[in-house]
C-alpha positions in Angstrom: 0.0 0.0 0.0 1.1 3.6 -0.6 1.4 6.3 2.0 -2.0 7.8 1.1 -5.6 6.7 0.9 -6.0 3.2 -0.5 -9.3 1.6 -1.6 -9.8 -2.1 -1.3 -12.9 -3.9 -2.6 -14.6 -5.8 0.2 -15.3 -8.7 -2.3 -11.5 -9.2 -2.6 -11.3 -10.7 0.9 -14.9 -11.0 2.4 -17.8 -13.2 1.5 -20.8 -14.9 2.9 -22.4 -18.0 1.3 -25.9 -17.0 2.5 -26.0 -13.2 2.2 -24.9 -10.3 0.0 -22.0 -8.2 1.2 -24.3 -5.3 1.7 -26.2 -7.3 4.3 -23.2 -7.7 6.6 -22.6 -5.4 9.6 -18.9 -4.4 9.6 -17.0 -2.9 12.5 -13.4 -1.9 12.9 -11.2 -1.7 16.0 -7.6 -1.5 17.2 -6.6 0.7 14.2 -2.8 1.1 14.4 -1.2 3.8 12.2 -4.3 4.1 10.1 -8.0 4.8 9.9 -10.6 2.6 8.2 -13.9 3.6 6.7 -16.4 1.8 4.6 -17.6 3.5 1.4 -20.1 1.3 -0.4 -18.5 -1.9 -1.4 -15.0 -0.7 -0.6 -12.8 -0.1 2.5 -10.8 3.2 2.4 -7.6 2.9 4.4 -5.8 6.2 5.4 -2.4 6.2 7.0 -2.2 8.1 10.3 -0.3 10.4 10.1 -0.8 11.1 6.4 2.2 9.8 4.4 3.1 7.4 7.2 5.3 4.6 6.0 5.7 1.3 8.0 3.6 -1.4 9.5 -0.2 -0.9 10.1 -3.1 -3.1 11.2 -6.7 -3.2 12.2 -9.4 -5.7 13.3 -12.5 -6.3 11.3 -15.7 -8.0 12.5 -18.3 -9.0 10.0 -21.7 -10.2 11.2 -24.5 -11.5 9.0 -28.3 -11.0 9.6 -28.4 -14.5 11.2 -26.0 -13.4 13.9 -23.0 -15.4 12.7 -19.8 -13.4 12.7 -16.1 -13.6 12.1 -13.2 -11.5 13.2 -9.8 -11.0 11.6 -6.7 -8.9 12.1 -5.5 -7.4 8.9 -1.8 -6.4 8.8 0.3 -4.8 6.1 2.9 -2.1 5.4 2.6 1.3 3.9 5.5 1.7 1.5 6.9 4.6 -0.6 6.3 4.1 -4.3 9.4 4.9 -6.3 8.8 7.2 -9.3 10.7 6.0 -12.4 12.1 8.6 -14.7 
């Protein structure tokens, strides 16, 4: 990921065999070096502080309408992107 806002499609890592993604209740916690917001079918991840480079993580909890849920910790690094000339 870069040191600025990054969008990730929920469908790239989240699914439910019985419900649409839009039916799931998502919550985020323990955001370390970032903030996470949901915008439609995407997560928007913003480094904190802006342009931060290094490790980051957050917990996500997804619950379906039947009350079943799963929790995961997502970890990654914000890296500088080299500009080629």
